[in-house]
Steps between C-alpha positions, in 0.01 A plus 500: 500500500595516866531194725452382856622175653452333837493145633261300286405775260635707212305786341547709186327785319374792705129573463473784749681678780335642813586696812373255760438748778323751274280251312494174701172395341686433173664199670159334517539439124564128439854421394858480617651817642865565587549747784791726595473742790747767604577533870363855500150370431458501121377155386456415132361194320510368144246255354645253251349340190692170487547294815685167509441298815795266530411146601837442668472815711807649334540874458584516131779736596737361240290643216676821404609706204800275445742786563594358840572701809775762502530637851697793635865469595528381862689817595239727338248473786457798731286535812260777594657486848857429599575275796541804723179661376300181547635443848416861580142437386484194727621708795247774420219243474594356840474853640146525360419166663635627832276808466201270449427617146533149353565148622661383178585647159642338190793707367613428143752607243492468122786361292526613138722432201498601132433222249692459175306609190306230315454663161221732603283220641397467861698242699362147503305466827419133441867422446586652839209308653646176363839582653340560840282188475811289441716660767248610763166319469221672693136413570361824354744549213378664182485825314307749291641674192292729282738700278430865425276529198357147528160605631438581860733677738856361484639290783817292555520301825662163575460342842642211699280578797475249785213686670124477457321832543144389423340185365127512426303187416130575492428655840817374675791743532850405616819691575839361604733776625875443522691653789830355618790422266829322561749283317388189692235416762740511795580864417139616547469713813235588757474838323397319178225307675369807683495698175315224319231481769460880492450510122277191502273683743494800265403275207226344714365848575514596130302194392241548773392818322364298206423161660208359692541545877660200666636345178849653494755264653872435503521152350881472517731702723880537468554227242860477379524501120819412316586704190819512294774642721277595795205414723188698589244495778153488345156517660168442323176689565167404347142630508165490323407813308181683590226407247462865402877512426542163327201563276571864424639637173710721731664196661853616426442854620376363833786252537776742400360775723521255789837341438718708263791551507596162649555507876827309492675767291352806669478462878287551807297708543485509121413870460786614726744255342422637155583849626833378640579326171432818303732697730797262510512324162683669212339343190148417392427129533291475183359147470746371762301416816179552304336200339525285189272213408176404333122507529291242311127570464279215380193548282281432804677779689707279731832663580836332552807714558857473620687821570857488631681764697738638236823429684802333331380683190662683211346781301629682195439852379624681189704815547770704331735201522469296180413175678287644780539422870436179690402533867474265798386582853616357829408584859452387858246543776627726777393451863638624829708181512666573164874534457594741219786286367285188516217663307742616229630144479143374456445732203823370349396138554163553330658667197820300453379191316244664273713796399783259415265296282370811321854625442607191304473487122305200368 
């Protein structure tokens, strides 16, 4: 059947699957679409037949196969970069900043662990989502699971994202980049604030490409948001879409061409940062740092959408191991003011709570 679940909505039964960037006009079809985008630019969407809109705003994440969640052993996780390798990448990125190639680049590593077999079935994504919702509630939590053979291209992603990539409501578009992470507000540094302002400006420039002149504004700058085990600096940028964009069947091609991948997880300038990322990272990010969320198209054509930056996210893939492999990405934004040990510690902080939750058997 396939399923997707987010705050206030639960969907079942895949009707169709599309490559958003190749055929964006398909997303003009009325209905509820779940979206998953890989960091490398591939963005896919699934339209669902049955959609429950939950009056209490709940996520419906506790609806699962009943098997419960069986995570990997805590010691089974491995990292695509060791501490020394990651710190070396930070040092190399700072050298590129000194040369003037970039001002900031987000450097990430991918954690992976084999899952125990579950009798030939795919692991229960909604069960993991329920574990995360209980232990690490997040504003953009949810997931998409379309098993292989259930119609449409398979996908398995569970997110506890705290970060809004894009919200569209009619002709209003909003983005809320996160830059700056610490265990408590007093630990935030001048480097965090400078980095946030830099990326907020990049988001503003991205949105100006598809918005009416003079309508893009920073409506909240350097807000401190509290999340389980840490705090973030968050800024909010909003604009009014150009009429020829908002009313176009190619809306999502225009918007993604302007803003994808998200600025907060790439860097500035974005094109140079993406080159640095490709040179220094040692594993493909997959959906991590891409996007996960939903697009809802009314019969009259009005569009509402909420796409998160796919951070604090798990994804599963089958492989030769009987239970397949669960992955989780973690990273940090590198500036000239970065300290290699401190950036490694930030990646550990971002991963610690969620990986521990996923490693417990429920």
